[in-house]
C-alpha positions in Angstrom: 0.0 0.1 0.1 2.4 2.4 1.1 4.8 1.6 -1.9 1.3 2.4 -4.5 1.4 6.0 -3.0 4.4 7.1 -3.5 4.0 5.6 -7.1 0.8 8.1 -7.3 2.4 10.6 -5.8 5.4 10.2 -8.3 3.4 9.9 -11.1 1.2 13.0 -9.9 4.5 15.1 -9.9 5.7 14.0 -13.2 1.9 15.4 -14.5 2.5 19.1 -13.0 2.9 21.3 -15.6 5.9 23.9 -14.2 5.8 27.3 -15.5 9.6 28.2 -16.7 11.3 31.7 -15.4 9.7 34.4 -17.6 13.0 35.2 -18.5 13.8 31.5 -19.7 10.7 31.7 -21.9 10.6 32.6 -25.8 10.3 36.2 -26.5 6.6 36.9 -27.7 5.6 38.8 -30.6 3.0 41.9 -29.7 1.9 44.8 -31.5 1.6 48.5 -28.9 -0.7 50.7 -28.8 1.4 54.7 -27.3 -1.0 56.5 -25.5 -1.6 60.0 -25.9 -4.0 62.5 -24.8 -6.6 62.9 -26.8 -10.2 64.6 -26.8 -13.3 62.6 -26.0 -16.4 64.6 -28.2 -20.0 64.3 -28.7 -21.2 65.6 -32.0 -24.9 67.5 -32.2 -26.7 67.5 -35.7 -29.3 70.6 -36.4 -31.0 71.6 -39.7 -30.2 75.4 -40.9 -31.3 77.6 -43.3 -28.7 79.4 -45.5 -29.6 83.0 -46.2 -27.2 86.1 -47.5 -25.1 87.9 -44.9 -26.5 91.5 -46.4 -30.0 91.8 -48.2 -31.5 95.4 -49.5 -34.6 96.0 -51.2 -33.9 98.6 -53.9 -35.9 101.6 -54.8 -36.2 105.0 -56.0 -36.3 107.7 -54.1 -38.2 109.7 -56.7 -40.6 109.4 -58.7 -40.7 109.1 -62.8 -41.1 105.7 -65.4 -38.8 103.0 -65.4 -36.1 103.2 -68.9 -33.1 100.9 -67.8 -33.6 97.9 -65.8 -30.6 95.6 -67.1 -31.0 92.9 -64.9 -32.1 89.0 -64.1 -33.1 87.4 -61.3 -30.7 85.0 -60.9 -27.8 87.1 -61.9 -24.5 88.1 -60.2 -23.6 91.8 -60.2 -20.8 94.1 -59.7 -20.6 96.9 -57.2 -21.3 100.1 -59.0 -23.1 98.5 -61.8 -26.2 100.2 -63.0 -28.9 98.3 -61.8 -32.2 100.2 -62.7 -32.6 103.7 -64.0 -35.3 106.4 -64.2 -36.3 108.2 -67.8 -33.9 110.9 -67.1 -35.3 113.6 -69.8 -37.3 115.8 -67.2 -34.5 115.9 -64.2 -32.4 116.7 -67.1 -34.4 119.8 -68.0 -34.8 120.7 -64.2 -30.8 120.7 -64.0 -31.1 123.3 -67.2 -33.6 125.0 -65.6 -31.9 125.4 -62.1 -28.6 126.5 -63.9 -30.1 129.5 -66.0 -32.0 130.9 -63.0 -28.6 130.6 -61.0 -26.9 132.2 -63.8 -29.2 135.4 -64.0 -29.4 135.4 -60.4 -25.4 135.6 -60.6 -25.5 138.6 -62.8 -28.1 140.5 -61.2 -26.0 140.1 -58.1 -22.8 141.3 -60.0 -25.2 144.3 -61.1 -26.0 145.1 -57.7 -22.7 144.7 -56.1 -21.5 147.5 -58.7 -24.7 150.2 -57.9 -24.3 149.3 -54.2 -20.7 150.1 -54.7 -21.4 153.5 -56.5 -24.3 154.0 -53.8 -27.0 153.5 -56.9 -29.0 151.3 -54.9 -29.8 150.2 -51.1 -28.1 148.0 -49.0 -31.8 146.2 -48.6 -32.2 145.2 -52.4 -28.7 143.8 -52.8 -28.7 141.3 -50.0 -32.5 140.3 -51.8 -30.4 139.8 -54.7 -27.8 137.9 -52.5 -30.9 135.7 -50.9 -32.1 135.1 -54.6 -28.8 134.1 -56.0 -28.1 131.3 -52.7 -31.3 130.4 -53.7 -30.6 129.5 -56.9 -27.6 127.5 -55.9 -29.8 125.3 -53.8 -32.2 124.9 -56.6 -29.7 123.7 -58.6 -28.2 121.1 -56.2 -31.4 119.7 -55.4 -32.2 119.6 -59.6 -28.8 117.7 -59.5 -29.5 115.2 -56.9 -32.9 114.4 -58.0 -31.1 113.5 -62.0 -28.3 111.3 -59.9 -31.3 109.7 -57.8 -32.9 108.6 -61.2 -30.1 106.3 -61.6 -29.6 103.2 -58.9 -26.4 101.2 -59.0 -25.4 98.4 -57.1 -24.0 99.2 -53.1 -21.7 95.8 -53.0 -21.2 92.8 -55.2 -24.9 91.2 -55.6 -27.1 88.4 -56.1 -30.2 89.5 -58.0 -32.4 87.3 -55.9 -35.5 89.1 -57.1 -37.3 91.5 -59.3 -41.0 93.4 -58.7 -41.3 95.1 -61.5 -40.9 95.3 -65.4 -39.3 97.7 -67.4 -41.1 101.0 -68.5 -43.3 100.7 -65.5 -44.5 103.9 -63.7 -42.4 103.6 -60.1 -43.3 105.8 -57.4 -40.9 107.2 -54.3 -40.7 103.6 -52.1 -41.9 101.0 -54.7 -39.2 98.0 -55.0 -37.7 97.8 -57.9 -35.4 94.8 -57.0 -34.0 93.0 -53.7 -30.3 92.3 -53.9 -27.8 89.9 -51.7 -24.4 90.2 -50.4 -23.2 86.3 -51.0 -19.5 87.0 -50.5 -20.3 85.8 -46.8 -23.6 83.5 -46.2 -25.2 82.9 -42.7 -26.2 79.7 -41.6 -29.2 79.8 -39.2 -30.0 76.8 -36.8 -32.5 76.4 -34.1 -30.7 75.1 -30.6 -32.0 73.9 -27.3 -32.0 75.7 -24.7 -29.8 73.2 -22.5 -26.9 73.7 -25.7 -27.1 77.6 -25.3 -27.1 77.4 -21.5 -24.3 75.0 -20.9 -21.8 75.3 -24.2 -18.6 77.4 -23.8 -16.0 78.8 -26.3 -13.3 76.6 -24.8 -16.2 73.2 -25.1 -16.1 73.5 -28.8 -13.9 71.3 -31.2 -15.6 72.8 -34.3 -18.2 73.8 -36.0 -19.9 73.5 -39.9 -22.1 72.8 -42.5 -23.2 69.9 -44.9 -25.5 69.8 -47.5 -26.9 67.2 -48.9 -26.7 67.6 -52.7 -22.2 68.0 -52.1 -21.6 64.7 -50.3 -18.4 64.5 -48.2 -17.6 68.6 -48.3 -17.5 70.3 -44.9 -17.5 74.4 -44.4 -16.2 75.6 -41.7 -18.5 78.4 -39.5 -18.2 80.9 -37.4 -20.6 81.7 -34.4 -21.8 85.0 -34.7 -24.8 85.7 -32.7 -28.2 84.2 -31.2 -32.0 85.6 -30.6 -32.2 86.4 -27.0 -35.9 85.2 -26.6 -36.7 81.2 -27.2 -39.4 80.3 -29.4 -42.4 80.0 -26.9 -43.4 76.8 -28.9 -40.1 74.8 -29.3 -38.5 76.5 -26.7 -35.1 76.3 -29.0 -33.1 79.8 -29.7 -32.6 80.7 -33.1 -28.1 80.9 -33.9 -26.7 82.5 -36.5 -23.7 81.2 -37.4 -21.0 82.9 -40.7 -19.2 80.6 -43.6 -17.2 82.1 -46.5 -19.0 81.3 -50.0 -17.3 78.6 -51.6 -15.7 79.7 -54.9 -16.6 76.6 -56.7 -20.1 76.3 -55.9 -23.4 78.0 -56.3 -24.7 78.3 -52.7 -27.6 80.4 -52.4 -30.3 81.5 -49.9 -33.4 79.6 -48.6 -31.2 75.8 -49.2 -31.4 73.7 -46.5 -27.8 72.9 -44.1 -27.2 70.6 -41.7 -25.2 72.3 -38.8 -23.0 69.8 -37.2 -21.7 71.1 -33.3 -18.7 69.1 -32.2 -18.2 69.6 -28.3 -15.3 68.5 -26.0 -16.5 66.0 -23.3 -13.6 67.5 -21.2 -13.8 70.5 -21.4 -10.8 70.9 -23.5 -8.6 69.5 -21.0 -8.2 66.1 -23.3 -8.3 62.7 -21.9 -6.0 59.2 -22.0 -8.2 56.7 -24.6 -6.5 53.0 -25.1 -7.7 49.9 -27.0 -10.3 47.2 -25.4 -7.7 44.7 -26.2 -5.4 46.6 -23.6 -7.7 46.4 -21.2 -8.2 43.3 -18.4 -9.6 43.0 -15.6 -8.8 41.6 -11.9 -10.5 38.9 -10.1 -11.4 41.8 -7.6 -12.6 43.8 -10.3 -10.4 46.0 -11.0 -8.5 46.9 -14.4 -4.9 46.5 -15.7 -2.9 46.9 -18.7 0.8 45.4 -19.7 3.2 48.3 -20.0 6.4 47.6 -22.1 9.5 48.8 -21.2 11.7 49.6 -24.3 14.9 48.9 -22.5 14.6 45.9 -21.2 11.7 44.7 -23.9 9.7 43.3 -20.5 6.3 43.9 -19.5 5.0 45.0 -16.1 1.7 45.1 -14.5 0.2 48.2 -14.3 -3.3 49.0 -12.7 -5.7 51.7 -14.2 -9.2 53.6 -13.7 -11.9 53.0 -15.9 -13.9 56.6 -16.3 -16.2 55.4 -19.4 -16.2 52.9 -22.4 -16.1 54.5 -25.5 -17.0 53.7 -29.3 -13.2 52.2 -30.0 -11.7 52.2 -26.6 -11.8 53.2 -23.0 -11.3 56.3 -21.2 -8.3 56.3 -18.3 -8.3 58.6 -15.6 -5.5 57.4 -13.6 -2.7 54.7 -13.8 -1.3 56.0 -17.2 0.4 58.9 -19.0 1.0 60.0 -22.1 4.1 58.4 -23.9 3.4 55.0 -21.9 3.7 51.8 -24.7 1.0 49.3 -23.9 0.3 45.8 -24.9 -2.7 46.3 -27.8 -2.6 43.1 -28.8 -2.3 39.5 -26.9 -2.0 40.9 -23.4 -3.9 38.3 -22.0 -1.1 35.7 -22.7 0.9 37.8 -21.1 3.1 37.6 -17.5 4.9 39.6 -15.4 8.4 40.3 -16.5 7.6 38.3 -20.1 10.1 39.6 -22.5 8.2 40.8 -25.9 9.4 41.9 -29.3 7.4 45.0 -31.0 6.0 44.0 -34.4 6.2 47.2 -36.5 5.9 51.0 -34.8 3.2 51.4 -32.2 -0.4 52.3 -33.0 -1.6 56.1 -31.9 -5.1 55.9 -33.1 -7.7 54.2 -32.3 -9.4 51.3 -34.5 
């Protein structure tokens, strides 16, 4: 019996697996990940409407009949270009009449100046001639100004958004002739919920850009301009205006629909450390650890970490790591303390 027990112990001892010291084990290849500080962001998407930065309805300041309307809806016009003109005949005649009256008043003033010097007239008669001369100057200026107002030129490089009247029609002061839009810079107006308007600060904004369904894959940076001071009474949203430069190779026009994307930093711009899912291992007690690679010794060491939250392609780590740490990103479950590792290629720096 004793002999049988000895044989069984010997057999069990022979079957027991003896782990070789880590230094004597074969070097394992491993893919490494280099820890870096990155921003964890969230993206909000809203529907926006495109509008011109500046829009004016053009009208005449004098009555008359349209003689020139050399524009079409949808046409681009340069600053200073003629966009509408009235028949100038009556205005030109008024200028000529005022010029004649001024000439007569000038001649009369010169005669009475001579007579006053020779004491041929009283001072009051000379003063009347002086007043008539000045009044004639004013009438000429008014006539010239009315003639100038019979023509309208574009106040800026503009896009003709709408034409309200046809040529050869009679128009009065204030009648809308056409609408001009300044498209050198565009506005994108979107309705944002009150909680976003109340909590978002400039340091949280990573990027704001616009997208258009008919221009897939293209993004246009936006800049915050202003927002309404009062919320919509029904939807409890605020109208927020952003600006964007008009792309030279596209025909973006007011009224088009845009997608406004606002990317926010969840960590208030401080950044966070994110590691791949495969690099994170769990302890029996519920904690987490990673294998840190030492380039000098080519060995790995276990290090405990604290996980703050899961992300789409990994985990955010709140403590235990520092930017620049190299950790094993694949095959971490097969490692032991002090095991030698051969680095496969360059360490990854981006999550996949």
